[in-house]
C-alpha positions as CSV (number, residue, x, y, z in Angstrom):
1,E,14.8,-73.9,-109.4
2,N,14.7,-77.6,-108.7
3,D,13.1,-77.1,-105.3
4,Q,10.4,-75.0,-106.9
5,S,9.7,-77.7,-109.5
6,E,9.5,-80.4,-106.8
7,S,7.2,-78.2,-104.7
8,S,4.9,-77.7,-107.8
9,S,4.9,-81.4,-108.5
10,T,4.1,-82.2,-104.9
11,H,1.3,-79.7,-104.9
12,A,-0.2,-81.2,-108.1
13,S,0.0,-84.7,-106.6
14,Q,-1.8,-83.5,-103.4
15,S,-4.5,-81.8,-105.5
16,R,-5.1,-85.0,-107.5
17,L,-5.2,-87.0,-104.2
18,A,-7.7,-84.6,-102.7
19,L,-9.8,-84.7,-105.9
20,A,-9.7,-88.5,-105.9
21,H,-10.7,-88.6,-102.2
22,D,-13.6,-86.2,-102.7
23,T,-14.8,-88.2,-105.7
24,M,-14.7,-91.5,-103.7
25,A,-16.3,-89.9,-100.7
26,S,-19.1,-88.4,-102.7
27,S,-19.8,-91.6,-104.7
28,G,-20.6,-93.6,-101.5
29,D,-18.7,-96.6,-102.8
30,N,-15.5,-96.2,-100.7
31,V,-14.4,-99.8,-100.8
32,I,-14.9,-102.2,-103.7
33,V,-15.2,-105.7,-102.3
34,P,-14.5,-108.7,-104.6
35,R,-17.7,-110.3,-106.0
36,N,-17.5,-113.5,-104.0
37,F,-16.7,-111.8,-100.7
38,R,-19.7,-109.5,-101.3
39,L,-22.0,-112.5,-102.1
40,L,-20.7,-114.3,-99.0
41,E,-21.7,-111.3,-96.9
42,E,-25.2,-111.4,-98.6
43,L,-25.4,-115.2,-98.0
44,E,-24.6,-114.7,-94.3
45,R,-27.2,-111.9,-94.0
46,G,-29.8,-114.1,-95.8
47,E,-29.1,-117.0,-93.5
48,K,-29.5,-114.8,-90.4
49,G,-32.8,-113.4,-91.6
50,S,-33.6,-109.8,-91.8
51,S,-36.9,-108.1,-92.0
52,G,-39.1,-111.1,-91.6
53,V,-41.0,-110.4,-94.8
54,V,-38.3,-111.6,-97.2
55,S,-35.7,-114.3,-97.1
56,F,-33.0,-115.5,-99.5
57,G,-30.1,-118.0,-99.9
58,L,-28.2,-120.0,-102.5
59,E,-30.2,-122.5,-104.5
60,D,-27.4,-125.2,-104.2
61,L,-25.0,-124.3,-101.4
62,D,-22.8,-127.3,-102.0
63,N,-22.4,-127.0,-105.8
64,D,-22.6,-123.3,-106.7
65,S,-19.1,-122.1,-105.8
66,L,-19.6,-119.0,-108.0
67,M,-22.8,-118.1,-106.1
68,V,-24.8,-117.5,-109.2
69,N,-28.2,-119.1,-108.5
70,W,-30.2,-117.9,-105.5
71,R,-33.7,-118.5,-104.2
72,G,-35.8,-115.7,-102.7
73,T,-39.1,-115.7,-100.7
74,I,-41.5,-112.9,-100.2
75,F,-44.3,-113.3,-97.6
76,G,-47.3,-111.4,-99.0
77,P,-48.1,-108.2,-97.2
78,A,-51.1,-108.3,-94.8
79,N,-54.2,-106.5,-95.9
80,S,-53.3,-106.8,-99.6
81,P,-54.3,-109.2,-102.4
82,F,-51.0,-110.9,-101.7
83,A,-51.8,-111.7,-98.0
84,D,-51.4,-115.2,-96.7
85,R,-49.3,-116.2,-99.7
86,I,-45.6,-117.1,-100.0
87,Y,-44.0,-116.1,-103.3
88,S,-40.9,-117.9,-104.5
89,L,-38.3,-116.3,-106.8
90,E,-35.2,-117.3,-108.8
91,I,-32.4,-114.7,-108.6
92,T,-29.4,-114.9,-110.9
93,C,-26.3,-113.0,-110.0
94,G,-24.2,-112.8,-113.1
95,D,-20.5,-112.2,-113.5
96,S,-20.9,-108.4,-113.3
97,Y,-22.9,-108.5,-110.0
98,P,-22.9,-106.3,-107.8
99,H,-22.0,-103.7,-110.5
100,A,-25.0,-104.8,-112.5
101,P,-28.4,-105.9,-111.0
102,P,-29.4,-109.6,-110.7
103,L,-32.0,-111.2,-112.9
104,V,-35.2,-111.9,-111.0
105,R,-38.0,-114.2,-111.9
106,F,-41.1,-115.2,-109.8
107,K,-41.7,-118.9,-109.7
108,T,-45.0,-118.3,-108.0
109,K,-47.6,-116.7,-110.3
110,V,-48.2,-113.1,-109.5
111,V,-49.8,-110.1,-111.1
112,L,-47.6,-107.0,-110.7
113,P,-46.9,-104.2,-113.2
114,C,-43.2,-105.0,-113.4
115,V,-43.6,-108.8,-113.9
116,N,-44.2,-110.3,-117.4
117,D,-46.4,-113.4,-118.2
118,R,-43.4,-115.7,-117.6
119,G,-42.7,-114.3,-114.1
120,V,-39.6,-112.2,-115.2
121,V,-39.2,-108.9,-113.4
122,D,-38.6,-106.2,-116.0
123,P,-35.6,-104.3,-114.7
124,R,-36.8,-101.1,-116.4
125,S,-40.1,-101.3,-114.5
126,L,-38.8,-101.7,-111.0
127,P,-36.9,-98.6,-109.9
128,V,-34.4,-100.5,-107.7
129,L,-33.2,-102.4,-110.8
130,A,-33.5,-99.5,-113.2
131,N,-31.4,-97.3,-110.9
132,W,-29.1,-100.1,-109.7
133,G,-26.1,-99.0,-107.6
134,Y,-23.2,-101.0,-106.2
135,S,-24.5,-100.7,-102.6
136,M,-27.8,-102.4,-103.5
137,T,-28.3,-106.1,-102.6
138,I,-30.5,-109.1,-103.3
139,E,-32.3,-108.1,-100.1
140,T,-32.9,-104.6,-101.5
141,V,-34.6,-106.1,-104.5
142,L,-36.8,-108.4,-102.5
143,Q,-37.7,-105.6,-100.1
144,A,-38.6,-103.3,-103.1
145,L,-40.9,-106.0,-104.5
146,Y,-42.5,-106.5,-101.1
147,N,-43.0,-102.7,-100.8
148,L,-44.6,-102.7,-104.3
149,M,-47.0,-105.4,-103.2
150,S,-48.0,-103.2,-100.3
151,Q,-48.9,-100.2,-102.6
152,P,-52.6,-99.6,-103.5
153,S,-51.5,-99.3,-107.2
154,A,-50.5,-103.0,-107.1
155,R,-54.0,-104.2,-105.8
156,R,-54.9,-106.5,-108.6
157,V,-56.7,-109.8,-108.5
158,Q,-54.1,-112.5,-108.0
159,P,-54.1,-115.9,-109.7
160,E,-54.7,-119.0,-107.7
161,D,-51.6,-120.4,-106.1
162,S,-49.6,-121.9,-109.0
163,E,-46.2,-121.7,-110.6
164,Y,-45.0,-120.4,-114.0
């Protein structure tokens, strides 16, 4: 009788393990990396450069040990109202990043449907922020803004080069 109960218990444990594995595998987030390690990876990627149309890095590399304040740059897409312009952004990665999206604000004046009159990107109006997932990054956000600037729907008259 004891052997049967151990076998049943072992089977239940194996089932829970299989279910946990299936849940992890389907979520796409197999390994949870601590916040600072994740941000160090992003910093390294930003320093190496990526697509050539966006760049990013820490605002104050020497004094921001929590890696909260970042600067981003978007090079305006060719053949758009944003062409031949460089857009500067402030990016704030709070305590819950990367589980929650960063706060993003343009320093350079821009007219986009997801940006308010103070340069703040409304997280509800930019799909990458509205549907934030752990695997998304600062680069993902900047690239989404660049892609939006490339869309015909974003073709609005842009202000002269100035800051908020």
